[in-house]
N, C-alpha and C positions, 0 to 999 in steps of 0.2 A: 240786329246791327248787320250793319252793310259790311259784305266781304266781298273787295274788289281784287282782282287780277290784273296786272299790267306787265306789258312789255315794254323795254326801251333799250337803247342799244349803251353795251358795255365798254371797256375801255380797253385797249392792247397796251402791251408795252414791248418796246423794240426790243429786239435779239441781247443787245447789250447793256439794257438798262436794269439796275437794282430796283428791286429786288428778285424780279423774275428772271436769273440768270441760265436758264434753258430755253433753248429758242422754241416754238410750238409748230405745231404740223404745218398750220396756216402761215408762219413766217416761209417755215422752208417753201410751199407751194408759193408764195410770191417771188421769191426768189429766184424760183425755177421756173416762172410764168405758167405753173399748171395749176390745176385744180386740188384741192387736200385729198379729194379721192383718190387721186393718180398717185398722190405722194404714200398713201397708204395701201397703195398697191405694190409699190415700190419697197415699201420698209417691210412688208409682209412674204416678197416673191412669187408675186402675181405674175405669172405666164403673159399675159394679155399686156405687155407694154413696149413697146418701140425702145429698143438699144438705143437710140439718139436720147429719148427721154429720161429714159433709166441713167446714164452717166450723168445726164444736166441736174438731174434731181439728188442723186449722190453726192455731187459735188456742191449743191447747196446745202446739203445736211451736214459735209464735211465743215463748210467753211464757218456754219452758222454754230456747228458743237451741236445739232441736233439730237436728243438722248430719246429714245422711242420711251412710252408708259402708259400704263393699263389705260387712260384713255381714249390716246390713239389708238389703242387694239378694239375697243368698243367702236369706233369712228369705224373702221375696215373691214371687223367680223360681225357689227350687230350689238345689239342692246346687253351691256353689264348689267344686271340685275343686282347691284347694289346702289346706295345711297348711305352718304355719310353727312349727319349734322352738326351745324357748327355753332355753338353756344359758349356764354361765357356763364350760363350757372345753370346748376339741374336741381334745386335745391326747391327756389322760390316759386307759390305754387304756379303762377301764369305759363312760365319756364319750363317746368316739370309735367304740366297737362298740355303744353304743346308738344310735348316730345311724346306723350301717350299717343297723340295722333296719327303722325306717320308712323309708330313703331306697330299699331293695329294695321294702320292702310297695309304698311308695306307686308307684315307678315301676311294678311289675307293675299296681296298681289305677287307671292313667291318671291321679295324681296328680302334682301340682307339689309340691316341698318346698322351703322356705326355709329359712334356718335366721339365728339373732338372736342373735349373743354377748351377756351382760347382764354388767359390771363394776359393782363396788363403786363407781365413779364417778357410772352412768347414773342417770337419775331413774328408778326401774324402773317408776311408773302411765305415762308419757310414752311409753317403750318397750313396754310392752304396748298400748297404746290406739296406738301406730303399726302393731304386729303384728298385731292385732286389725282394723285399717280396711283389710288386703291381703285380707280376706274369707276365708270356708273358715273352720278351726279352728287352735287352738293346743294344742301338745302340749310340755310341763314335763319337762325335766330336775332333779329335784329331790335329788341326792343330798348337796347340801352345803347351807349358809345360804341361801347368796346365791341357790338355784335356787329351795329352799323357800318362800321370802319371796314370789319371783316367783308363785309358785302359788297363795300364799293370795290375791294380789291381782288375779287374773285375774276381770273381772267375772262373775257368775254366767249372764248372757245370752250370755256369750261359749262356744260347744261348747270344750271343753278336756277332755283327758286327761292324766296323769303316768306316768313311771318315778319313783319314791320308794325312801328307804331304807325300811326295814323299820319300822314304826311301830309304838310300845309296844303288848303287849297291851289288848284293850280298845279304842284308836283307831283312825281310819280318817282318811285324808288328807281334804282339805274337796271334791276332784273326784274322778271317775272316775280310778283307777291303779292300776298294778301293781307288785309290787315282787317281790325274792329272799328267801328264806328264810336268809339269811346268815349270821342269831342263831346257827339251827341246825347250818351249815355249819361257824361259828367253834367251835362246841361239840365237833365233834366232830373239828375239827385238834387241839384243845387233849387232849381224851381222847387220840388219837393221840399225841400227844406225852408223855404219861402212861405210855400202856401200852409206853415205849420204856423206862422207868426212871428219868423223871425227877422227883426232887422237888419240884421245883413248877415254872411257867413264868409268865416274864415277857412282858409284851405291850406291844407299840407300834401306838400305837392311828391311825387317820386321822380328820380334824375330825368331828364330827357336824353333821345339819341342821340342826341348830335352836340351835348354838352353846355348847350344857351343857358339863360336864365332859365329860371325853376317856374315863370309863369309862359314859358313858350311852348311848355308841352300840351298834346292834346286834352289829357282830362282837366289842366289848367285852362286853358282857353276854354272847355265847355262852362268850367265854374263861373268864368270871368264873362260869360256873355250871357249865360242864365242873369246876373246880376247887372248888368249894363242893359239886357231887356226890361228889367223891371226898375229901371231908374236910380238904380243904386250905385256910386263909385266904388269899386271892388279895396280891399283892403290888401296892403301889400301879402304876397303870400309867403307861408312859411315852408321851409324843407329843401326838398330838390335836392338834398348829399347822400342817402341812403335811403335803401328798400327797406330795412326790417324793421320789429319793433323798438330797438334801443334807438333808432333815428325819431321814429315816432315819439318815444318816449321823453327827448330832449327837446322835439319842439313843442310836446304837449304841457312841458312844464314851462315855458313861455307864455303858452295862449293861455295857461290855468289862474295866473296871477293879475290877466284882465276881465276884470267885472264885466264888461260890455261884451265877452265871447261868449255865446250862446249857442252858435251850431256849426258842425267843423265837419266838412265832407274831406276824407282823405284819399290819397293816391291809390292806397292798394289798403287791404284787408290786414298786414302785418302793421304797417303804420297806424291805423285806427286802434290795432291792442294796446300800441304803447301810448297813445293819447289817452286810450280809457285807464290804462293803470295811471298816468301823469293826473288827470283830473282825481283818479279817487285818492292820490297822496294828498292833493290838495285840499281835500275836502268837499269838491266837488261834485253835485250828483248827476248823475246820467237815468235816466234821461229830466229827472227834475229841472238843474240846472242848465244842462248844456247836451244838446243831439249830437250824435256821431252817427254819420253814413262812412262803411269803407267800400271798396273797390275789389271787383274780381270771385267774391263769391268762393275764399279759400275754406274747405273742409272742416276749419276751424271755428269758423265764423259764426255757424250755429249751434254752438257748445259754451261761449262766454258769457258771464255773471256781469255785468246785465248784456242781455244777447245784442245782438250787433245786426243791423241794418245794412245790408250792402249791396253791390248791383252785380249780378250773373253775368258773366260773360263766356264764351263758349271758345277758350284756346285747343280743347280736340280737335271741335271742327276746323278754325283755323291751321292745325297742323296738318289735318286731312287733306284740306282745300289744296294746302303746300306740296305737299307730297302729290298730291293729282295733277298738279301743273308740271312739276318736274319729271315724273314719269309720263305724260303726253311729250312733253320734249324731247325725253329718252329714246321713247317707242317711233314717236310720229312727228313729230315738229319741230326735230334738230337744224335744220336747214330753212326751214320757214316758220319761225315762232310765230304766234299768233295773242291776240288779248283774249284772256279770258274775265269774264263779270261775274260772280255767286252771290247770293245772298244769302244771311243767316238771321234767324230770329234776335230781335233784342228786349231784352228784358230789363224793364222797371226797378226801381229799387225794389229789393225783396222786405218785404218788412216783418219781422221775427219780435214786432212788440215794447222793446225795453227803453230801445234809443229814439223814438218817434216822437215823443212828447214836446 
């Protein structure tokens, strides 16, 4: 699978705008007409600053209400060897496995790693400000709508990298990021089912990171592309409301009642687990009546009965690469961010034997 890092301009908020109530060091620098390095020297009492310049910076600090934080210390005095991960989930396989990547990489590099879980009830800007005030940099897991929103809100002067859902063609995330080519992986999985002789393939989708319709996510797009390339009109996708087995079971019950449904690729393995249960309750045999494919290669997928065919994703590798992008910015590239392109191995659907007929 392709894993690509990009850099792109972030967004600044002015000193009076909510929700970023505190002015940044760059806001002070702009108001005083100096570099942010000069502001750092002033707030840290460095002697090599002209008195006129010091007074101008101090006046800007007073006017803007600037409050020094740990990120300012990092800019003034060197790299703060800490990273905070923002994520909306730590239990689903994709999130947990992604977290494993930076945890291992941070330990090896001598960094401390913290995790902040964001919820829909949180004031995102306050949470991000709190995480940034701890110093170092931020890593965002933006697989879902909440994570993607958090990534968009990270101030541009805070070092940041992310793991994201594969973006639409021609678009890049707002900050340096890595992603897997799960669009192509889903296309391969769907084509695999068509090669088994199924006349069409129905899809149970995961939620999208931008809150759009369920057919818009990269895995749903890959499913749709495979059908269109085969000259088949895609049926209406199912799901898009949840990630867990219960969501898969609810959609599986609807699909089980339709006799012409014979093949179901799912947006992740938890959805596939629910679909398998729903088919069993409806008296439909897997793989004799229906073929099912999962996605992500979660640890439990090899122990289901019937066993589950699934697509293996290297989440740990994504997490390690995102940490690498962030570490590069913290240690080398804060003033001159660069693009970084990396490649990971893509696996075809893993055949376990029971759902392939």
